N, CA, C and O atoms as a DFTB+ gen file, in Angstrom:
584 C
 N C O
     1  1    -115.064     -28.538      93.980
     2  2    -115.408     -29.324      92.952
     3  2    -115.006     -29.142      91.411
     4  3    -114.952     -28.067      90.812
     5  1    -114.764     -30.273      90.952
     6  2    -114.583     -30.117      89.413
     7  2    -115.798     -29.951      88.579
     8  3    -116.805     -30.658      88.640
     9  1    -115.554     -28.744      87.640
    10  2    -116.833     -28.240      87.166
    11  2    -117.337     -29.611      86.233
    12  3    -118.558     -29.763      86.270
    13  1    -116.628     -30.578      85.445
    14  2    -117.031     -31.605      84.981
    15  2    -118.132     -32.750      85.829
    16  3    -118.960     -33.538      85.373
    17  1    -117.735     -32.449      87.187
    18  2    -118.599     -33.473      87.803
    19  2    -119.965     -32.717      88.479
    20  3    -120.598     -33.261      89.384
    21  1    -120.254     -31.683      88.041
    22  2    -121.431     -30.587      88.526
    23  2    -122.864     -31.362      87.826
    24  3    -123.182     -31.273      86.640
    25  1    -123.399     -31.911      88.588
    26  2    -124.768     -32.572      88.284
    27  2    -125.412     -32.828      89.091
    28  3    -125.216     -33.868      89.720
    29  1    -126.501     -31.928      89.411
    30  2    -127.522     -32.405      90.449
    31  2    -128.686     -32.389      89.657
    32  3    -128.983     -31.857      88.587
    33  1    -129.370     -33.244      90.612
    34  2    -131.082     -33.445      89.962
    35  2    -131.924     -32.337      90.331
    36  3    -131.602     -31.564      91.233
    37  1    -133.078     -32.218      89.614
    38  2    -134.160     -31.107      89.653
    39  2    -134.432     -30.970      91.455
    40  3    -134.445     -29.899      92.062
    41  1    -134.624     -32.274      92.043
    42  2    -135.055     -32.215      93.329
    43  2    -133.883     -31.484      94.226
    44  3    -134.155     -30.663      95.102
    45  1    -132.325     -31.958      93.839
    46  2    -131.367     -31.489      94.673
    47  2    -131.318     -29.978      94.272
    48  3    -130.966     -29.213      95.170
    49  1    -131.564     -29.539      93.278
    50  2    -131.508     -27.978      92.841
    51  2    -132.997     -27.321      93.777
    52  3    -132.824     -26.183      94.215
    53  1    -133.854     -27.723      93.966
    54  2    -134.811     -27.129      94.586
    55  2    -134.404     -27.344      96.086
    56  3    -135.221     -26.826      96.847
    57  1    -133.512     -27.880      96.621
    58  2    -132.970     -27.749      97.839
    59  2    -131.824     -26.810      97.990
    60  3    -131.703     -26.125      99.006
    61  1    -131.043     -26.767      97.071
    62  2    -129.956     -25.691      97.068
    63  2    -130.527     -24.675      96.827
    64  3    -130.206     -23.733      97.552
    65  1    -131.475     -24.430      95.864
    66  2    -132.232     -22.700      96.004
    67  2    -132.493     -22.310      97.261
    68  3    -132.250     -21.146      97.581
    69  1    -133.113     -23.356      98.321
    70  2    -133.513     -22.747      99.435
    71  2    -132.380     -22.517     100.505
    72  3    -132.572     -21.742     101.443
    73  1    -131.322     -23.129     100.367
    74  2    -130.168     -23.023     101.039
    75  2    -129.668     -21.646     100.753
    76  3    -129.527     -20.778     101.613
    77  1    -129.360     -21.482      99.229
    78  2    -128.794     -20.159      98.451
    79  2    -129.564     -18.965      99.238
    80  3    -129.097     -17.965      99.783
    81  1    -131.101     -19.480      99.090
    82  2    -131.785     -17.952      99.668
    83  2    -131.712     -17.757     101.276
    84  3    -131.948     -16.640     101.735
    85  1    -131.413     -18.752     102.066
    86  2    -131.276     -18.660     103.544
    87  2    -129.911     -18.457     104.005
    88  3    -129.706     -18.024     105.139
    89  1    -128.901     -18.756     103.154
    90  2    -127.498     -18.516     103.572
    91  2    -126.866     -19.953     104.354
    92  3    -125.798     -20.552     104.223
    93  1    -127.831     -20.136     105.046
    94  2    -127.578     -21.453     105.752
    95  2    -128.945     -22.263     106.519
    96  3    -129.953     -21.583     106.710
    97  1    -128.941     -23.208     106.795
    98  2    -130.221     -23.758     107.075
    99  2    -129.979     -25.330     107.669
   100  3    -129.213     -26.240     107.349
   101  1    -130.945     -25.186     108.615
   102  2    -131.089     -26.870     109.188
   103  2    -132.246     -27.370     108.317
   104  3    -132.801     -26.763     107.401
   105  1    -132.560     -28.904     108.902
   106  2    -133.291     -29.526     107.851
   107  2    -134.689     -29.246     107.911
   108  3    -135.337     -29.402     106.876
   109  1    -135.356     -28.795     109.118
   110  2    -136.653     -28.270     109.502
   111  2    -136.871     -26.873     108.654
   112  3    -137.882     -26.653     107.986
   113  1    -135.819     -26.013     108.780
   114  2    -135.885     -24.876     107.788
   115  2    -136.090     -25.083     106.800
   116  3    -137.084     -24.597     106.260
   117  1    -135.208     -25.916     106.128
   118  2    -135.236     -26.259     104.751
   119  2    -136.662     -26.957     104.210
   120  3    -137.176     -26.735     103.114
   121  1    -137.092     -27.713     105.082
   122  2    -138.328     -28.472     104.730
   123  2    -139.323     -27.857     104.778
   124  3    -140.274     -28.375     104.193
   125  1    -139.551     -26.578     105.439
   126  2    -140.664     -25.809     105.544
   127  2    -140.770     -24.802     104.477
   128  3    -141.739     -24.105     104.174
   129  1    -139.598     -24.857     103.967
   130  2    -139.414     -23.795     102.692
   131  2    -139.971     -24.437     101.469
   132  3    -140.303     -23.724     100.521
   133  1    -140.099     -25.748     101.420
   134  2    -140.333     -26.534     100.035
   135  2    -141.950     -26.774      99.998
   136  3    -142.610     -27.096     100.986
   137  1    -142.466     -26.564      98.701
   138  2    -143.681     -26.271      98.494
   139  2    -144.517     -27.562      98.880
   140  3    -144.278     -28.674      98.408
   141  1    -145.355     -27.334      99.639
   142  2    -146.321     -28.695      99.841
   143  2    -146.932     -29.425      98.723
   144  3    -147.455     -30.527      98.886
   145  1    -146.873     -28.815      97.571
   146  2    -147.336     -29.548      96.552
   147  2    -146.609     -30.862      96.123
   148  3    -147.069     -31.791      95.459
   149  1    -145.277     -30.707      96.699
   150  2    -144.127     -31.691      96.251
   151  2    -144.492     -32.956      97.241
   152  3    -144.309     -34.061      96.730
   153  1    -144.944     -32.936      98.477
   154  2    -145.281     -33.911      99.427
   155  2    -144.013     -34.689      99.855
   156  3    -143.972     -35.911     100.004
   157  1    -142.983     -33.830     100.034
   158  2    -142.001     -34.355     100.583
   159  2    -141.955     -34.754     102.139
   160  3    -142.390     -33.972     102.985
   161  1    -141.420     -35.983     102.477
   162  2    -141.007     -36.089     104.062
   163  2    -139.734     -35.129     104.389
   164  3    -139.159     -34.309     103.674
   165  1    -139.527     -35.496     105.606
   166  2    -138.300     -34.644     106.245
   167  2    -137.272     -35.843     105.634
   168  3    -136.316     -35.479     104.949
   169  1    -137.464     -37.099     105.865
   170  2    -136.411     -37.932     105.468
   171  2    -136.250     -37.781     103.749
   172  3    -135.151     -38.168     103.353
   173  1    -137.007     -37.373     102.878
   174  2    -136.842     -37.266     101.624
   175  2    -135.516     -35.828     101.473
   176  3    -134.519     -35.801     100.752
   177  1    -135.952     -34.935     102.308
   178  2    -135.113     -33.697     102.412
   179  2    -133.681     -34.325     103.029
   180  3    -132.631     -33.974     102.490
   181  1    -133.654     -35.060     103.925
   182  2    -132.432     -35.522     104.290
   183  2    -131.839     -36.265     103.667
   184  3    -130.629     -36.255     103.891
   185  1    -132.338     -37.236     102.626
   186  2    -131.550     -37.841     101.901
   187  2    -130.993     -37.036     100.770
   188  3    -129.891     -37.240     100.260
   189  1    -132.029     -35.901     100.341
   190  2    -131.377     -34.828      99.019
   191  2    -129.918     -34.309      99.723
   192  3    -128.808     -34.397      99.197
   193  1    -130.235     -33.743     101.063
   194  2    -128.921     -33.227     101.719
   195  2    -127.870     -34.085     101.881
   196  3    -126.685     -33.766     101.786
   197  1    -128.339     -35.273     102.148
   198  2    -126.818     -36.048     102.298
   199  2    -126.183     -36.346     100.886
   200  3    -124.964     -36.511     100.861
   201  1    -127.016     -36.443      99.510
   202  2    -126.545     -36.515      98.563
   203  2    -125.819     -35.317      98.074
   204  3    -124.797     -35.515      97.418
   205  1    -126.193     -34.143      98.296
   206  2    -125.547     -32.725      98.123
   207  2    -124.315     -32.828      98.835
   208  3    -123.275     -32.725      98.185
   209  1    -124.265     -33.017     100.082
   210  2    -123.103     -33.167     100.848
   211  2    -121.794     -34.049     100.278
   212  3    -120.638     -33.627     100.263
   213  1    -122.265     -35.469      99.775
   214  2    -121.397     -36.466      99.174
   215  2    -120.980     -35.737      97.849
   216  3    -119.793     -35.866      97.550
   217  1    -121.828     -34.932      96.940
   218  2    -121.397     -34.139      95.964
   219  2    -120.449     -33.055      96.302
   220  3    -119.851     -32.558      95.348
   221  1    -120.234     -32.655      97.343
   222  2    -119.422     -31.433      97.303
   223  2    -120.106     -30.118      97.409
   224  3    -119.392     -29.129      97.576
   225  1    -121.532     -29.961      97.325
   226  2    -122.366     -28.730      96.820
   227  2    -122.381     -28.404      98.538
   228  3    -122.221     -27.193      98.696
   229  1    -122.497     -28.987      99.595
   230  2    -122.820     -28.664     100.682
   231  2    -121.725     -28.870     101.833
   232  3    -121.055     -29.902     101.858
   233  1    -121.563     -27.844     102.794
   234  2    -120.975     -28.387     103.806
   235  2    -121.864     -29.000     105.361
   236  3    -123.055     -28.690     105.313
   237  1    -121.655     -29.419     106.056
   238  2    -122.618     -29.843     107.178
   239  2    -121.653     -29.377     108.501
   240  3    -120.429     -29.354     108.370
   241  1    -122.217     -29.057     109.612
   242  2    -121.785     -29.074     110.801
   243  2    -122.609     -28.852     112.031
   244  3    -123.402     -27.943     112.278
   245  1    -122.258     -29.851     112.724
   246  2    -123.332     -29.987     113.940
   247  2    -123.336     -28.837     114.853
   248  3    -122.260     -28.350     115.199
   249  1    -124.258     -28.442     115.201
   250  2    -124.574     -27.223     116.193
   251  2    -125.436     -27.680     116.951
   252  3    -126.579     -27.818     116.516
   253  1    -125.152     -27.998     118.147
   254  2    -126.199     -28.715     119.085
   255  2    -126.663     -30.185     118.822
   256  3    -125.851     -31.107     118.750
   257  1    -128.207     -30.377     118.663
   258  2    -128.412     -31.555     118.273
   259  2    -128.591     -31.724     116.877
   260  3    -128.884     -32.772     116.300
   261  1    -128.332     -30.269     116.235
   262  2    -128.909     -30.147     114.894
   263  2    -127.728     -29.940     113.929
   264  3    -126.678     -29.418     114.302
   265  1    -127.992     -30.467     112.395
   266  2    -126.800     -29.987     111.715
   267  2    -127.248     -28.928     111.088
   268  3    -128.442     -28.632     111.060
   269  1    -126.138     -28.127     110.414
   270  2    -126.412     -26.951     109.695
   271  2    -125.890     -26.954     108.331
   272  3    -124.679     -27.150     108.226
   273  1    -126.738     -26.732     107.007
   274  2    -126.203     -27.012     106.101
   275  2    -125.743     -25.595     105.384
   276  3    -126.562     -24.676     105.377
   277  1    -124.342     -25.391     104.732
   278  2    -124.076     -24.399     104.142
   279  2    -123.575     -24.770     102.501
   280  3    -123.149     -25.862     102.124
   281  1    -123.755     -23.568     101.685
   282  2    -123.259     -23.819     100.448
   283  2    -121.838     -23.901     100.338
   284  3    -121.187     -23.275     101.174
   285  1    -121.172     -24.623      99.372
   286  2    -120.041     -24.748      99.014
   287  2    -119.839     -24.073      97.613
   288  3    -118.734     -23.781      97.155
   289  1    -120.916     -23.881      97.051
   290  2    -120.571     -23.164      95.750
   291  2    -121.675     -22.069      95.652
   292  3    -122.730     -22.396      96.196
   293  1    -121.653     -20.856      95.081
   294  2    -122.064     -19.798      95.171
   295  2    -123.385     -20.019      93.914
   296  3    -123.134     -20.643      92.883
   297  1    -124.451     -19.560      94.115
   298  2    -125.460     -19.880      93.182
   299  2    -125.282     -19.117      91.820
   300  3    -125.870     -19.590      90.847
   301  1    -124.566     -18.040      91.665
   302  2    -124.349     -17.510      90.284
   303  2    -123.153     -18.483      89.569
   304  3    -123.162     -18.680      88.354
   305  1    -122.190     -19.030      90.408
   306  2    -121.333     -19.963      89.872
   307  2    -122.178     -21.337      89.285
   308  3    -121.924     -21.868      88.204
   309  1    -123.195     -21.773      90.198
   310  2    -123.845     -23.135      89.737
   311  2    -124.729     -22.456      88.432
   312  3    -124.573     -23.073      87.378
   313  1    -125.455     -21.505      88.381
   314  2    -125.972     -21.114      87.303
   315  2    -125.365     -21.040      85.897
   316  3    -125.908     -21.338      84.833
   317  1    -123.958     -20.520      86.145
   318  2    -123.050     -20.404      84.941
   319  2    -122.699     -21.727      84.674
   320  3    -122.735     -21.942      83.463
   321  1    -122.359     -22.739      85.367
   322  2    -122.219     -23.964      84.992
   323  2    -123.202     -24.730      84.471
   324  3    -122.871     -25.601      83.667
   325  1    -124.469     -24.578      84.788
   326  2    -125.859     -25.215      84.135
   327  2    -125.903     -24.466      82.996
   328  3    -126.044     -25.218      82.032
   329  1    -125.842     -23.248      82.657
   330  2    -125.805     -22.820      81.256
   331  2    -124.905     -23.173      80.351
   332  3    -125.137     -23.420      79.168
   333  1    -123.809     -23.203      80.927
   334  2    -122.585     -24.092      79.982
   335  2    -122.730     -25.345      79.487
   336  3    -122.428     -25.713      78.351
   337  1    -123.262     -26.084      80.482
   338  2    -123.509     -27.479      80.254
   339  2    -124.451     -27.300      79.339
   340  3    -124.094     -27.585      78.195
   341  1    -125.822     -26.822      79.505
   342  2    -126.903     -26.613      78.663
   343  2    -126.395     -26.523      76.950
   344  3    -126.763     -27.256      76.032
   345  1    -125.390     -25.315      76.901
   346  2    -125.032     -25.179      75.553
   347  2    -124.120     -26.210      75.004
   348  3    -123.895     -26.100      73.799
   349  1    -123.530     -27.214      75.649
   350  2    -122.857     -27.986      75.465
   351  2    -123.538     -29.048      75.024
   352  3    -122.929     -29.778      74.241
   353  1    -124.644     -29.339      75.314
   354  2    -125.396     -30.165      74.760
   355  2    -126.371     -30.225      73.448
   356  3    -126.852     -31.192      72.857
   357  1    -126.492     -28.630      73.188
   358  2    -127.005     -28.057      71.719
   359  2    -125.946     -28.270      70.602
   360  3    -124.734     -28.383      70.786
   361  1    -126.480     -28.300      69.637
   362  2    -125.596     -28.082      68.390
   363  2    -125.230     -26.704      68.207
   364  3    -126.120     -25.857      68.138
   365  1    -123.814     -26.336      68.106
   366  2    -123.563     -24.872      67.922
   367  2    -124.363     -24.127      67.038
   368  3    -124.599     -22.938      67.251
   369  1    -124.893     -24.867      65.848
   370  2    -125.549     -23.906      64.873
   371  2    -127.109     -23.679      65.592
   372  3    -127.853     -22.915      64.978
   373  1    -127.460     -24.095      66.437
   374  2    -128.732     -24.040      67.140
   375  2    -128.746     -23.289      68.503
   376  3    -129.756     -23.068      69.170
   377  1    -127.655     -22.983      68.768
   378  2    -127.414     -22.249      70.059
   379  2    -128.080     -20.837      70.290
   380  3    -128.434     -20.338      71.359
   381  1    -128.161     -20.306      68.976
   382  2    -129.237     -19.246      68.994
   383  2    -130.587     -19.084      69.149
   384  3    -131.228     -18.147      69.626
   385  1    -130.957     -20.217      68.638
   386  2    -132.304     -20.316      68.548
   387  2    -132.780     -20.838      70.203
   388  3    -133.912     -20.577      70.612
   389  1    -132.014     -21.413      70.859
   390  2    -132.063     -21.845      72.265
   391  2    -132.102     -20.505      73.008
   392  3    -133.089     -20.119      73.635
   393  1    -131.028     -19.870      72.899
   394  2    -130.872     -18.537      73.477
   395  2    -132.081     -17.578      73.448
   396  3    -132.565     -17.096      74.473
   397  1    -132.502     -17.354      72.294
   398  2    -133.655     -16.694      71.903
   399  2    -135.073     -17.455      72.400
   400  3    -136.066     -16.790      72.694
   401  1    -135.057     -18.636      72.447
   402  2    -136.204     -19.288      72.972
   403  2    -136.337     -18.853      74.598
   404  3    -137.403     -18.483      75.089
   405  1    -135.215     -18.948      75.264
   406  2    -134.953     -18.777      76.383
   407  2    -135.386     -17.270      76.880
   408  3    -136.004     -17.130      77.935
   409  1    -135.030     -16.184      76.075
   410  2    -135.417     -14.808      76.400
   411  2    -136.906     -14.627      76.193
   412  3    -137.611     -14.015      76.996
   413  1    -137.357     -15.192      75.070
   414  2    -138.806     -15.414      74.891
   415  2    -139.650     -15.806      76.120
   416  3    -140.732     -15.252      76.310
   417  1    -139.186     -16.735      76.943
   418  2    -139.831     -17.406      77.933
   419  2    -139.668     -16.896      79.326
   420  3    -140.261     -17.314      80.320
   421  1    -138.646     -15.786      79.256
   422  2    -138.248     -15.233      80.497
   423  2    -139.326     -13.655      80.967
   424  3    -139.957     -12.938      80.191
   425  1    -139.210     -13.546      82.333
   426  2    -139.918     -12.241      82.605
   427  2    -138.683     -11.207      82.749
   428  3    -137.734     -11.355      83.520
   429  1    -138.869     -10.206      81.915
   430  2    -137.518      -9.368      82.050
   431  2    -138.003      -7.739      82.381
   432  3    -138.948      -7.172      81.832
   433  1    -137.415      -7.359      83.058
   434  2    -137.704      -5.993      83.286
   435  2    -136.842      -4.968      82.146
   436  3    -135.797      -5.451      81.709
   437  1    -137.144      -3.918      81.775
   438  2    -136.436      -2.861      81.191
   439  2    -134.876      -2.878      81.585
   440  3    -133.995      -2.775      80.732
   441  1    -134.668      -2.991      82.701
   442  2    -132.993      -2.944      83.063
   443  2    -132.320      -4.294      82.495
   444  3    -131.164      -4.298      82.072
   445  1    -133.081      -5.355      82.520
   446  2    -132.466      -6.508      82.070
   447  2    -132.400      -6.646      80.612
   448  3    -131.432      -7.083      79.989
   449  1    -133.499      -6.240      80.124
   450  2    -133.215      -6.206      78.745
   451  2    -132.211      -5.218      78.198
   452  3    -131.677      -5.444      77.112
   453  1    -131.930      -4.135      78.895
   454  2    -130.708      -3.250      78.628
   455  2    -129.248      -4.009      79.064
   456  3    -128.192      -3.688      78.517
   457  1    -129.304      -4.808      79.867
   458  2    -128.092      -5.418      80.186
   459  2    -127.804      -6.623      79.231
   460  3    -126.672      -7.029      78.970
   461  1    -128.993      -7.154      78.735
   462  2    -128.824      -8.004      77.565
   463  2    -128.135      -7.645      76.248
   464  3    -127.402      -8.312      75.517
   465  1    -128.631      -6.279      76.156
   466  2    -128.500      -5.664      74.989
   467  2    -126.750      -5.154      75.018
   468  3    -125.971      -5.107      74.065
   469  1    -126.547      -4.871      76.219
   470  2    -124.900      -4.321      76.411
   471  2    -124.168      -5.614      76.317
   472  3    -123.028      -5.505      75.865
   473  1    -124.611      -6.983      76.686
   474  2    -123.882      -8.033      76.519
   475  2    -123.680      -8.341      75.258
   476  3    -122.585      -8.803      74.936
   477  1    -124.615      -8.162      74.374
   478  2    -124.630      -8.792      72.954
   479  2    -123.678      -7.782      72.158
   480  3    -122.992      -8.137      71.199
   481  1    -123.727      -6.183      72.788
   482  2    -123.074      -5.404      71.837
   483  2    -121.437      -5.444      72.321
   484  3    -120.539      -4.833      71.743
   485  1    -121.287      -6.215      73.387
   486  2    -119.803      -6.505      73.797
   487  2    -119.206      -7.866      73.572
   488  3    -118.067      -8.172      73.925
   489  1    -120.172      -8.773      72.873
   490  2    -120.150     -10.094      72.569
   491  2    -119.045     -10.086      71.358
   492  3    -119.236      -9.231      70.494
   493  1    -118.006     -10.871      71.216
   494  2    -117.024     -10.973      70.323
   495  2    -117.880     -11.980      68.974
   496  3    -118.644     -12.891      69.294
   497  1    -117.690     -11.747      67.971
   498  2    -118.466     -12.489      66.920
   499  2    -117.249     -13.538      66.349
   500  3    -116.043     -13.291      66.360
   501  1    -117.965     -14.892      65.799
   502  2    -117.241     -15.519      65.011
   503  2    -117.557     -15.477      63.846
   504  3    -118.577     -14.845      63.570
   505  1    -116.745     -16.176      62.699
   506  2    -117.088     -15.835      61.239
   507  2    -118.055     -17.126      60.913
   508  3    -118.342     -16.907      59.736
   509  1    -118.568     -18.064      61.196
   510  2    -119.357     -18.704      61.297
   511  2    -119.436     -20.093      62.441
   512  3    -118.421     -20.666      62.838
   513  1    -120.629     -20.417      62.792
   514  2    -120.740     -21.856      63.715
   515  2    -120.761     -22.909      62.986
   516  3    -121.364     -22.875      61.914
   517  1    -120.304     -23.719      63.286
   518  2    -120.159     -25.614      62.714
   519  2    -120.826     -26.228      63.540
   520  3    -120.887     -25.951      64.738
   521  1    -121.569     -27.403      62.810
   522  2    -122.212     -28.440      63.269
   523  2    -121.195     -29.277      64.584
   524  3    -119.977     -29.403      64.710
   525  1    -122.034     -29.605      65.182
   526  2    -121.372     -30.103      66.652
   527  2    -122.145     -31.161      67.097
   528  3    -122.131     -31.646      68.229
   529  1    -123.021     -31.595      65.867
   530  2    -123.529     -32.897      66.478
   531  2    -122.709     -34.245      66.443
   532  3    -122.870     -35.083      67.330
   533  1    -121.987     -34.404      65.591
   534  2    -121.344     -35.422      65.264
   535  2    -119.521     -35.285      65.093
   536  3    -118.982     -34.344      64.511
   537  1    -118.834     -36.352      65.688
   538  2    -117.725     -36.004      65.537
   539  2    -117.026     -35.709      63.982
   540  3    -115.999     -35.035      63.899
   541  1    -117.501     -36.120      63.120
   542  2    -117.018     -35.687      61.492
   543  2    -118.492     -34.990      61.232
   544  3    -119.435     -35.683      60.851
   545  1    -118.625     -33.572      61.462
   546  2    -119.704     -32.905      61.185
   547  2    -119.931     -32.868      59.585
   548  3    -120.960     -32.480      59.033
   549  1    -118.985     -33.257      59.073
   550  2    -119.417     -32.862      57.318
   551  2    -120.370     -34.010      56.881
   552  3    -121.163     -33.803      55.963
   553  1    -120.311     -35.358      57.585
   554  2    -121.412     -36.170      57.455
   555  2    -122.798     -36.029      58.207
   556  3    -123.704     -36.858      58.122
   557  1    -122.844     -34.744      59.032
   558  2    -124.035     -34.609      59.423
   559  2    -125.351     -34.141      58.662
   560  3    -125.304     -33.098      58.009
   561  1    -126.590     -34.925      58.733
   562  2    -127.439     -34.339      57.851
   563  2    -128.873     -33.777      58.952
   564  3    -130.073     -33.925      58.718
   565  1    -128.362     -33.259      59.903
   566  2    -129.542     -32.448      61.027
   567  2    -130.068     -31.301      60.340
   568  3    -129.257     -30.738      59.606
   569  1    -131.059     -30.886      60.389
   570  2    -131.924     -29.451      59.906
   571  2    -131.183     -28.348      60.828
   572  3    -131.546     -28.046      61.965
   573  1    -130.302     -27.911      60.277
   574  2    -129.627     -26.687      60.840
   575  2    -130.610     -25.568      60.621
   576  3    -130.324     -24.638      61.376
   577  1    -131.662     -25.304      59.872
   578  2    -132.035     -24.011      59.564
   579  2    -133.207     -24.226      60.611
   580  3    -133.657     -23.111      60.872
   581  1    -133.805     -25.098      61.234
   582  2    -134.924     -25.261      61.792
   583  2    -134.604     -24.890      63.286
   584  3    -135.491     -24.939      64.138
């Protein structure tokens, strides 16, 4: 799968999280793991699975009378790609605010914090960040301080 093409909906991500957790699954196994609050029919789950197969996120194999779905992309790869995609959507001058907000919103153990501190300690710095809002960033008037 080309990284540029990685684009799945929130509903598709819910299905992928179930399959990543189970390793492989049949439609009925997936459906019973989805929150009842979503009120999805089996047909909805099948539609989402079909889309994920077309997008190259899942493989499908017939076993007996049922299809088994397996992930073609590791969850950690998908998370890395989602993070990269999110950072690319935010002005470079505002990425630190985004990261700080994500940390503030996360439930972190002391081991998680130690891991983050180690990652920051090993991070190479740049002299400055530049506005990436517009092609000609010299004409940008966005509020970088906020």
